[in-house]
C-alpha positions in Angstrom: 0.0 0.0 0.0 1.1 3.5 -0.7 -0.3 6.6 0.9 0.8 10.2 0.1 3.8 9.0 -1.8 5.3 6.7 0.8 4.8 2.9 1.4 2.5 2.0 4.2 3.7 -0.5 6.8 1.6 -3.6 7.3 1.8 -3.1 11.1 2.2 0.1 13.1 2.0 1.4 16.6 -0.4 4.2 17.3 -1.3 6.1 20.4 -4.8 6.6 21.7 -5.9 10.1 22.7 -9.2 10.9 24.4 -11.9 9.0 26.3 -14.2 7.7 23.6 -13.1 4.1 24.0 -13.0 3.9 27.8 -13.0 1.3 29.5 -11.5 -0.7 26.6 -8.8 1.9 25.9 -7.4 4.7 27.9 -5.8 7.9 26.7 -2.1 7.2 26.3 -2.6 3.5 25.5 -0.6 2.2 22.5 -2.2 0.0 19.8 -0.5 -2.4 17.5 -2.7 -2.0 14.3 -2.7 -4.1 11.1 -3.4 -2.3 7.9 -5.5 -4.1 5.3 -6.9 -6.7 7.6 -10.5 -7.9 7.2 -12.9 -6.0 9.5 -15.5 -7.9 11.4 -18.2 -6.6 13.8 -16.6 -6.1 17.2 -13.2 -5.1 15.9 -11.5 -2.0 17.2 -10.6 -0.1 14.1 -8.6 3.0 13.0 -10.4 5.1 10.4 -10.2 8.5 8.8 -12.8 10.9 10.1 -15.4 11.2 7.4 -15.5 15.1 7.6 -11.9 15.7 8.6 -9.8 13.1 6.6 -6.5 14.3 8.1 -7.8 13.1 11.5 -7.5 9.4 12.4 -9.9 8.1 15.0 -10.3 4.8 16.9 -13.7 3.3 17.2 -15.4 -0.1 17.3 -16.9 -1.5 14.1 -20.4 -2.4 15.1 -22.1 -3.6 11.9 -21.5 -3.6 8.2 -24.2 -1.7 6.4 -25.6 -2.2 2.9 -23.1 -1.0 0.3 -20.2 -2.1 2.5 -20.0 0.9 4.9 -19.4 0.5 8.6 -21.4 1.7 11.6 -18.8 2.6 14.2 -19.2 3.6 17.8 -17.0 4.5 20.8 -17.2 2.1 23.8 -17.9 5.0 26.2 -21.6 6.0 26.0 -21.0 9.2 28.0 -18.3 10.6 25.6 -19.6 12.8 22.8 -16.6 13.0 20.6 -18.4 11.8 17.5 -19.1 8.4 15.9 -21.7 7.1 13.5 -24.5 8.6 15.5 -23.0 12.0 14.4 -21.6 11.3 11.0 -23.5 8.2 9.9 -22.0 5.1 8.3 -18.3 5.2 7.4 -17.3 4.2 3.8 -15.2 1.0 3.9 -12.3 2.8 2.2 -12.0 5.1 5.3 -11.5 2.1 7.6 -7.7 1.7 7.5 -6.7 -0.8 10.1 -7.8 -3.2 12.9 -6.2 -3.2 16.3 -4.4 -6.4 17.2 -3.3 -5.6 20.8 -3.1 -2.9 23.3 0.0 -1.9 25.3 -0.5 0.3 28.3 2.7 2.3 29.2 4.0 2.1 32.8 3.2 5.1 35.0 6.2 6.9 36.5 5.0 6.4 40.1 4.9 2.6 39.8 8.0 1.9 41.9 7.0 -1.0 44.1 7.4 -4.6 43.0 3.7 -5.2 43.5 2.8 -2.2 41.2 5.3 -3.3 38.6 4.0 -6.9 38.6 0.4 -5.6 38.4 1.3 -3.5 35.4 3.2 -6.3 33.7 0.2 -8.6 34.0 -2.3 -6.0 32.6 -0.1 -4.0 30.2 -0.4 -6.2 27.1 -3.9 -7.3 26.0 -5.0 -8.8 22.6 -7.9 -7.1 21.0 -9.9 -9.7 19.1 -13.3 -8.9 17.6 -15.7 -8.7 20.5 -19.1 -9.7 19.2 -20.7 -9.1 22.6 -19.5 -5.5 22.6 -20.8 -5.1 19.1 -24.3 -6.4 20.1 -24.3 -4.2 23.3 -23.4 -1.1 21.3 -25.9 -1.8 18.6 -28.6 -1.9 21.3 -27.8 1.7 22.4 
């Protein structure tokens, strides 16, 4: 793949900003994303904002609509940063990547052995397609 004159990597690490995906993702989390992967309902995806295409956003693909577009929502129902309830279905060509795993960086104040072990156990989490989240979000 080539975007803006440079080859795109198949995998890339991106940083999450904002609270639209809480509790699944926190601001500051890192995601390993895979470009060109097949999207299924429940996947956490990286997409171009339909109205601001220089802005990349992270949402959950809830369902595929007729014509191949995706209905995407944030996991946090109290955050109003925008998703398909604001901008409608997202054309499939704007959905760029699926998240493979989440890496939570260690906080500076985690100095005790217990805090470091707790971080080590929870820092790396795979992000498979979560059909139950997709169903739950569709019911909103």
